[in-house]
C-alpha positions as CSV (number, residue, x, y, z in Angstrom):
1,M,21.5,-79.6,-24.1
2,T,21.2,-80.6,-27.7
3,L,23.9,-82.6,-29.5
4,R,24.8,-79.5,-31.5
5,S,25.4,-77.5,-28.2
6,R,27.6,-80.2,-26.8
7,I,29.7,-80.4,-30.0
8,I,30.1,-76.5,-30.0
9,S,31.2,-76.7,-26.3
10,L,33.7,-79.4,-27.1
11,I,35.1,-77.4,-30.0
12,T,35.4,-74.3,-27.9
13,V,37.3,-76.1,-25.2
14,F,39.5,-77.7,-27.8
15,I,40.4,-74.4,-29.4
16,A,41.1,-72.8,-26.1
17,L,43.4,-75.6,-25.0
18,I,45.3,-75.4,-28.2
19,A,45.9,-71.7,-27.7
20,Y,46.8,-72.3,-24.1
21,N,49.4,-75.1,-24.8
22,V,50.9,-73.5,-27.9
23,T,51.4,-70.2,-26.0
24,L,52.9,-72.0,-23.0
25,L,55.3,-74.2,-25.1
26,Y,56.5,-71.1,-27.0
27,T,57.0,-69.3,-23.6
28,F,58.9,-72.2,-22.0
29,S,61.2,-72.5,-25.1
30,N,62.1,-68.7,-25.1
31,F,62.2,-67.9,-21.4
32,D,63.6,-69.4,-18.2
33,V,60.5,-70.5,-16.4
34,N,60.5,-72.4,-13.1
35,F,60.2,-76.2,-13.5
36,Y,57.2,-76.5,-11.1
37,I,55.3,-73.9,-13.0
38,K,55.9,-75.9,-16.2
39,V,54.7,-79.1,-14.6
40,I,51.5,-77.6,-13.0
41,S,50.7,-75.8,-16.3
42,M,50.8,-79.0,-18.2
43,I,48.9,-81.0,-15.6
44,L,46.0,-78.5,-15.8
45,N,45.1,-80.0,-19.2
46,L,44.0,-83.4,-17.6
47,P,41.1,-82.2,-15.4
48,I,39.8,-79.9,-18.1
49,I,39.8,-82.7,-20.7
50,A,38.2,-85.1,-18.2
51,F,35.4,-82.7,-17.2
52,T,34.8,-81.8,-20.8
53,L,34.3,-85.4,-21.8
54,A,32.1,-86.0,-18.7
55,G,30.0,-83.0,-19.6
56,V,29.6,-84.0,-23.2
57,I,28.8,-87.6,-22.6
58,G,26.6,-87.1,-19.5
59,N,25.0,-83.9,-21.0
60,Y,25.9,-81.8,-17.9
61,Q,25.2,-78.2,-19.0
62,Q,26.6,-76.6,-15.9
63,C,29.8,-78.6,-16.0
64,L,30.4,-77.7,-19.6
65,R,29.9,-74.0,-18.9
66,W,32.5,-74.1,-16.1
67,V,35.0,-75.9,-18.3
68,I,34.5,-73.5,-21.2
69,S,35.1,-70.5,-18.8
70,I,38.2,-72.0,-17.2
71,S,39.8,-73.1,-20.5
72,V,39.2,-69.7,-22.1
73,L,40.6,-68.0,-18.9
74,L,43.7,-70.2,-19.0
75,A,44.3,-69.3,-22.7
76,F,43.9,-65.6,-22.0
77,A,46.2,-65.9,-18.9
78,S,48.9,-67.8,-20.9
79,I,48.9,-65.0,-23.5
80,C,49.2,-62.3,-20.8
81,Y,52.0,-64.3,-19.2
82,Y,53.9,-64.4,-22.4
83,V,53.5,-60.7,-23.0
84,V,54.6,-59.8,-19.5
85,L,57.8,-61.9,-20.0
86,K,58.5,-60.7,-23.5
87,Y,58.4,-57.0,-22.7
88,N,59.7,-57.5,-19.1
89,L,56.7,-55.5,-17.7
90,V,57.1,-56.6,-14.1
91,S,60.7,-55.4,-13.7
92,K,60.0,-52.2,-15.6
93,F,57.3,-51.1,-13.1
94,D,58.2,-52.9,-9.8
95,S,59.5,-49.8,-8.0
96,T,58.8,-46.2,-7.5
97,E,62.0,-45.1,-9.2
98,K,61.3,-47.1,-12.4
99,V,57.7,-45.7,-12.7
100,E,59.1,-42.2,-12.1
101,A,61.7,-42.7,-14.8
102,F,59.1,-43.9,-17.2
103,L,56.8,-40.9,-16.6
104,S,59.6,-38.4,-16.8
105,K,60.3,-39.3,-20.4
106,Y,57.1,-37.6,-21.5
107,G,57.9,-34.1,-20.2
108,A,54.9,-31.8,-20.3
109,Y,52.6,-34.8,-21.1
110,A,53.7,-36.7,-18.0
111,G,50.5,-35.7,-16.1
112,I,48.3,-37.1,-18.8
113,I,50.3,-40.3,-19.0
114,F,50.1,-40.6,-15.2
115,I,46.2,-40.3,-15.4
116,V,46.2,-43.1,-18.0
117,V,48.5,-45.2,-15.8
118,Q,46.2,-44.7,-12.8
119,F,43.2,-45.6,-15.0
120,L,44.9,-48.8,-16.3
121,Q,45.9,-49.7,-12.7
122,V,42.2,-49.8,-11.7
123,T,41.0,-51.7,-14.9
124,I,43.5,-53.7,-16.8
125,V,47.2,-53.6,-15.7
126,P,47.8,-55.2,-12.3
127,L,50.1,-52.4,-11.1
128,P,50.4,-51.7,-7.4
129,A,48.6,-48.4,-6.5
130,A,51.2,-47.8,-3.9
131,V,54.1,-47.8,-6.4
132,T,52.3,-45.6,-9.0
133,T,51.1,-43.1,-6.3
134,L,54.5,-42.7,-4.6
135,A,56.1,-42.2,-8.0
136,G,53.6,-39.5,-8.8
137,V,54.3,-37.7,-5.5
138,A,58.1,-37.8,-6.2
139,L,57.6,-36.5,-9.8
140,F,54.6,-34.0,-9.5
141,G,54.3,-33.3,-5.8
142,F,51.5,-34.1,-3.3
143,W,48.4,-32.2,-4.6
144,P,49.0,-32.6,-8.4
145,T,49.4,-36.4,-7.8
146,F,46.2,-36.3,-5.7
147,F,44.1,-34.7,-8.5
148,Y,45.6,-36.8,-11.3
149,S,45.0,-40.0,-9.3
150,V,41.4,-39.0,-8.5
151,I,40.7,-38.4,-12.2
152,G,42.3,-41.6,-13.4
153,M,40.9,-43.8,-10.7
154,M,37.4,-42.4,-10.9
155,I,37.2,-43.0,-14.6
156,G,38.7,-46.5,-14.2
157,S,36.4,-47.4,-11.3
158,M,33.2,-46.4,-13.2
159,L,34.4,-48.4,-16.3
160,A,35.1,-51.5,-14.1
161,F,31.7,-51.1,-12.5
162,Y,30.1,-50.9,-15.9
163,L,31.9,-54.0,-17.1
164,G,30.7,-55.8,-13.9
165,R,27.1,-54.7,-14.5
166,K,27.2,-55.4,-18.2
167,F,29.0,-58.7,-18.4
168,G,29.6,-59.8,-14.8
169,V,25.9,-60.4,-14.1
170,K,25.4,-62.4,-17.3
171,L,28.5,-64.5,-16.5
172,I,27.3,-65.2,-13.0
173,I,23.9,-66.2,-14.2
174,W,25.4,-68.3,-17.0
175,L,27.7,-70.1,-14.6
176,F,25.5,-70.5,-11.5
177,G,21.9,-69.9,-12.8
178,K,19.3,-67.2,-12.2
179,N,18.2,-68.5,-8.8
180,A,21.8,-68.6,-7.4
181,Y,22.3,-65.0,-8.6
182,N,19.0,-63.8,-6.9
183,K,20.0,-65.5,-3.7
184,Y,23.4,-63.7,-3.8
185,V,21.7,-60.3,-4.5
186,K,19.3,-60.9,-1.6
187,F,22.2,-62.0,0.7
188,T,24.3,-58.9,0.0
189,Q,21.4,-56.4,-0.2
190,G,21.8,-53.7,2.4
191,K,25.3,-54.8,3.2
192,D,27.2,-54.1,0.0
193,K,27.5,-50.4,0.4
194,V,29.0,-50.4,3.9
195,V,31.3,-53.3,3.3
196,L,32.5,-52.1,-0.1
197,T,33.1,-48.6,1.2
198,L,35.3,-50.0,4.0
199,M,37.2,-52.3,1.6
200,F,37.9,-49.4,-0.8
201,L,39.5,-47.5,2.0
202,F,42.0,-50.2,2.7
203,P,44.9,-50.4,0.1
204,F,45.2,-54.2,0.5
205,F,42.1,-55.2,-1.6
206,P,42.3,-55.4,-5.4
207,D,40.4,-52.2,-6.6
208,D,39.6,-53.5,-10.1
209,L,38.0,-56.7,-8.7
210,L,36.0,-54.8,-6.1
211,C,34.6,-52.4,-8.7
212,I,33.5,-55.4,-10.8
213,V,31.9,-57.1,-7.8
214,A,30.1,-53.9,-7.0
215,G,28.6,-54.0,-10.5
216,I,27.3,-57.5,-9.9
217,T,25.3,-56.3,-6.9
218,D,22.1,-54.3,-7.2
219,M,23.9,-51.1,-6.4
220,K,22.9,-48.2,-8.6
221,Y,25.4,-46.2,-10.7
222,W,24.9,-43.0,-8.7
223,Q,25.4,-44.9,-5.4
224,F,28.7,-46.3,-6.6
225,F,29.7,-42.9,-7.9
226,V,29.1,-41.4,-4.5
227,I,31.1,-44.2,-2.8
228,M,34.0,-43.6,-5.2
229,L,33.8,-39.8,-4.7
230,I,34.2,-40.4,-0.9
231,T,36.6,-43.3,-0.8
232,R,39.0,-42.6,-3.7
233,P,40.3,-39.2,-2.5
234,L,40.6,-40.6,1.1
235,N,42.4,-43.7,-0.1
236,I,44.8,-41.6,-2.2
237,L,45.5,-39.3,0.7
238,I,46.1,-42.3,3.0
239,M,48.5,-43.8,0.5
240,E,50.3,-40.5,-0.1
241,G,50.6,-39.8,3.6
242,A,51.1,-43.3,5.1
243,L,52.7,-45.5,2.4
244,K,56.2,-44.2,3.1
245,G,55.8,-45.7,6.5
246,F,54.3,-48.9,5.1
247,T,57.1,-49.3,2.5
248,S,59.7,-49.2,5.3
249,I,58.2,-52.5,6.6
250,P,60.1,-55.4,4.9
251,L,58.4,-58.4,3.4
252,T,60.9,-60.7,5.2
253,G,62.0,-61.3,8.8
254,Y,60.2,-59.2,11.4
255,G,58.1,-57.5,8.7
256,I,56.1,-60.7,8.0
257,P,54.2,-60.8,11.3
258,I,53.6,-57.0,11.1
259,W,52.1,-57.3,7.6
260,I,50.0,-60.3,8.8
261,A,48.7,-58.2,11.7
262,I,47.8,-55.3,9.4
263,I,46.0,-57.4,6.9
264,A,44.2,-59.3,9.7
265,V,42.9,-56.1,11.2
266,A,41.6,-55.0,7.8
267,L,39.9,-58.4,7.3
268,V,38.3,-58.3,10.8
269,A,37.0,-54.8,10.1
270,V,35.4,-55.9,6.9
271,V,33.8,-59.0,8.5
272,L,32.4,-56.9,11.4
273,A,31.2,-54.3,8.9
274,F,29.4,-57.1,6.9
275,K,27.9,-58.5,10.1
276,Y,26.7,-55.2,11.5
277,S,26.2,-53.4,8.2
278,G,22.5,-52.8,8.9
279,K,23.2,-51.1,12.2
280,L,26.1,-49.1,10.7
281,E,23.9,-47.9,7.7
282,S,21.1,-46.9,10.0
283,A,23.5,-45.1,12.3
284,L,25.0,-43.2,9.4
285,M,21.6,-42.3,8.1
286,K,20.6,-40.9,11.6
287,L,23.8,-39.0,11.7
288,F,23.1,-37.6,8.3
289,D,19.6,-36.7,9.3
290,K,20.9,-34.9,12.4
291,I,23.4,-32.9,10.4
292,S,20.8,-31.9,7.8
293,S,18.2,-31.0,10.4
294,K,20.8,-28.8,12.2
295,I,21.6,-27.1,8.9
296,K,17.9,-26.5,8.2
297,R,17.4,-25.1,11.7
298,R,20.2,-22.7,11.3
299,E,18.9,-21.6,8.0
300,T,15.4,-21.0,9.5
301,I,16.8,-19.0,12.5
302,K,18.9,-16.9,10.1
303,I,15.8,-16.2,7.9
304,E,13.7,-15.3,10.9
305,S,16.4,-13.1,12.3
306,N,16.8,-11.2,9.0
307,Y,13.0,-10.9,8.7
308,S,12.7,-9.5,12.3
309,K,15.4,-6.9,11.6
310,S,13.7,-5.7,8.4
311,K,10.6,-3.5,8.3
312,S,7.5,-5.3,7.1
313,C,5.2,-3.6,4.6
314,Y,2.5,-4.0,7.3
315,D,4.4,-2.0,9.9
316,K,2.6,1.3,10.6
317,D,5.8,3.2,10.4
318,N,6.3,1.9,6.9
319,I,2.9,2.9,5.5
320,V,3.0,5.8,3.1
321,K,0.7,8.5,4.3
C-alpha cells in the first residue's frame, strides 16, 4: 500500500471510532444500560487502535481492510442501538398482541402495512417472523396472512439476494482476496441449493442473512427465485400451523432442553444435507425426470387414443366419392 492509502485508512478508522464513541457516550448518558455492556463497548477501542497502528506501520493491507470494516460496522451498530433504545422498538414489537395493535391502527391499509412489515423483516428490521406471522393470522385470518407474507417476503428475499450479489461479493473479495472467494465458490458449488433450501424451511435460521449468503454463491437469480417460490410458502404455512405449538414451549426450565433438541435436529439435518447434497440433488433430478416422463407418456397415450377414435382422412369410409 502507498503512504496515501495508509493515511486514508487511518483517517477512516479514526472517523468511525469517533462516531462510535460519541454515539455510545450519548446513549449511556440518556438510557439505563448494563454496566458490563458499557465496559465491553469501551474496551473494543483498544484492539481496533492497536491493529490500525500495526497495519499502518507494518503496511499490512489485509489487516487495515479488516479494521476499517469492523470500525465502520461498530459505528453503524452503535447508531442502530441508540435508535432502538430511543424509540423503544424492541418492546413495541416483542409480542403478537403489540404487532397486532400496531397494524390495526391503519384500518383498510393494514394489509399493505403488513406486507411492508414482512418485507422489512427479511431485509432490514430484525423482527421475529413468528411474531409478525402470528399477529397477521390473528388480525387477517389464515389465508390473507399467507398471501400477504408471501408477497412481502418474496420481494424482501430478492432484494437481499441482490444486495449479496452486488455488494457481498465485492466485500468478500476485498476482505479475503479473489483466490479465497474462488475457493469458497468451488467448495459450495453443487451444495448451496440443497442446503439453503433446507435452511430456508427451518424458522430458526436468519432469513435476511441466508438471502445475502445465497447472493455470494454462484447461484443464478432464477434459481434463487424458484427456491424462494417453493420454500417461502411452505415456511409460512409451517409457521402459521405449528408456531402456536412452538410458542407454548417456554424459554426457561423444561423448555430449554426441548429448544436445544429442536435446534440440534435442524443443525444435524443441514449438516447431513451439506455432506450428501450431491446425492440428494441427483435423486431429486431423477424423481423430477420420472415425473416428467410419466406426464409425457400420459400425454402421448391420450393423443394416440384420441387419434384412433377419430376418422383419418385416409380411411376409405371417409373418402368422398
